[in-house]
Steps between C-alpha positions, in 0.01 A plus 500: 500500500123511538426702811202631693606762751235767440161550666217343306160611376202302617508331158866407547652756263780731622426831666573820307857613484462808284354842557171618358514821302251777450199549726326796652589732786665359811246394762559609859418261785480530874668160538691277257539139615753265341409131494180301556603220734400494866658843556352684203155346530484562873601863446235546232226350715583723797517811281149433371373426850634841610324674213817562299433408137752723323760228464621234259682170545766434237560132428756379247325165449146440378338372817518566873670261739867594527699211646206262465449589136865459407593197710280242331756220510378148587440464871511873578342565839521728801684405818281720723151390601233619257286673763798717591640540149201704384352844558332562835224686312450219246497176693429185302302222670562267208872422525543138394794419727725637772743652249367661183615374162601739220181466297284561807700807611500638146122459482465665842685812383298521180184470708617784727554720194149424378317505834638838608466669160869556444534391137386830343796668671763256371697567183629165377800485267637818661856430612668767709792641303589795721363712783657842560425744782431857387609723787337812355158349435534258793373205307627182339542467125421137424601352164352165402529282193159629392522870583586767756321619813560727797405420858521670837580170671684194370447162667726212397334163548753291310624317809828311508416177318411642160830499311669163435865467595690344211843363600809612310606158373760487225354373174136511607418729209645242258281213619301360207217353704221666697567715807239658722469633854255327731300824529467512120408136451476390138180297503533442127825309545437127544737354760403138439809284453739795494834540674431790734737702718362701791734767632414587858329297772312766692136586566377462141702189410378299797147553367541441126766225503266237653243588234728469196718211623264220389474628142857601412761259368781615727511777759824664614459721807779753551512586868726775632382490860262249661192628680334404824163356400226419746188288446204690355182453699269562206150355526181534297236716665263263677123511455463618861753780456327605179164522676648704783677736260188556290236514772643607836543879533849596608652156449707610200648785699569263788690265267698787355595638841582153630738446208650846540586464868630149441741642246607774742648226716738426212624859514606441860689187392673662204633789701702249700737266309534264796124449515480470121769234520268292715217554252712361219489156662157469341656550156794277584265219604298552182818458294612192695162331461477586130854424376665173601813534286769657718695655213192669355384606845837667559460697176157615614605608850560876540783638714303803618223561751147436377315819396825678413366450149133492408299232680405219260242225542433197280386139525591416139850643445703225666309212336534664157875553509561136594345369180728316251478773236619777736860605568582755769808694389679692774799607290472851362430573134813593307335579168220412263554363150261477207344177623648437843605634839855458628541500878807618689637146532506471119197275466291574192129420502289517186182701540233643272305712751627728777261627767626784719375473856727787598266736677455873458682833515383565853779735613559666162152594393481607133219748570752704700685567175190667357413742781676838511452724802619846596821631345473241222613211719395146412366294789731220388805726534391626841463143622828387350684780676340472842333160498139416422298671770170674562311660788254257653558289190299745292652844430847616394677832563546690174189348344193707592156341471650158422369202693649152470276208588717209616795736507828437683482293820139395460572138403379247753676179587208372704161627388280641223621788285138605453496614862792733428344622176176594672689686773689702239185572302345640815809718547465637145127563544567693821767703319256592224238600755742725687622652173140591417433636847811719500489594132840342440651463155772262615645309793859380518647304787780680681839338450565495874169325570579235241851455637379461859237248395751288313764516771248360748382241249849378411580483870205268553623278217836444668514158656186374326503176303475701176826683570684253721381163372822425309355514149510712187145587402321749278397678819850653516665738256859478376621680814331258737234756594141383523270729295228239473366356825263654753669372817210467738125448533249617238298678766798725564510600134126560498543721804790688338294578189164563665539878476683716247705733721540833320773592746730253324447670165587814307178653376412722205168683487303626201429870443331699224410310182643183648858633497699350788677675781744331737384450856664356808395185678 
């Protein structure tokens, strides 16, 4: 089986898997940042703007960009308006259309790295292997594939869409053709005339399937659950809009705020399944107008409330899957053979390429298996025992000086994740400022504060479309608990993270020669 499941260098070669040996003395940092997508870059920019330059960003790949570097599949694009899906401090008047395409977003992030002078602080090809809290020295020991460091503060900017989810399908490892995940697209593999199987019909598949359908010989789409898909109102930026964006002071910010508050209306809808049910008529009408065949339309009609799963929008999905060379398979996959896939009804379909459109490990984040806090406890183990949770989506009891950007319950079902990222970055910056002001060596959220926060949060999720929409989504863990979604408006999260409240934290101060002494909150 030829497979591409690893992050790629900018030249297409695999990222490092081994560990560098040798080297000089361990370098100590004020802040170590993991990842250089929106989260890591935004953190780096704000650190520099606050005069903090004793930091490094560790990136396992060989270019910035995160999600928009890795997800280069045909048709990759954002489903949030470009003016909102960008940094407030780095607005771009040159977006080509309503929704940014992958290449444009990737270029935007590279431009941010260059424009704000972040690149000298990034260590490419440095994959995080382990981070361990040293209680005595009150610092993090950070091991990367290219050497070791220590840091007072560790910021994880890996997000929740960085590790591909590969399904456990019997025989997949014995397949003799080519297999790759959509987020690790094999651009060197020519699909022309091939028999291709796509496993999964979610957010990625509805974008790349219409692009590859005309060139492949046959296309088998394996659908486990249909999705509600609405029309995508994507338009090129008009000449008038371009002039306004480039020449009228404040117009960019107006557009951004207009888009933001428009999206906040969706939060109101999604908190109420009955209202969301009315909204799904738009998607139902889109399906009815696009698919005339009743049998196919039945296969494409979900039995859950719209927005229970991620909102999807496309004008090209339905036309593509009705082409003569496409077969929508709704029977499950029993097993894979050397040159074919056998479905649960016993049908065998020959195939030479398998594309996994199976999403990411959103509720079982691999980075959690590499971070060890107080008493030698892995973050992964803590979350498996008590459920994935954090305080204000950012800090975790038992893990001093650890900040998680896009941590638990920061996922949005209605708006731009960049808004959440910027709010969290501000929270971290305020924490660093207060640590300096008080001479603090470490801050650790109190377990009771974290518990109270999450009890209130989970209470707000009860009855929402995400919890009560009659679907099984990646928003929920194996116990039916929702560790993913922020259940209300983005302005509420921004308000909740506007100030770093030391009263919610256990504090440790520094004394002679930088040796720490425990303090109370």
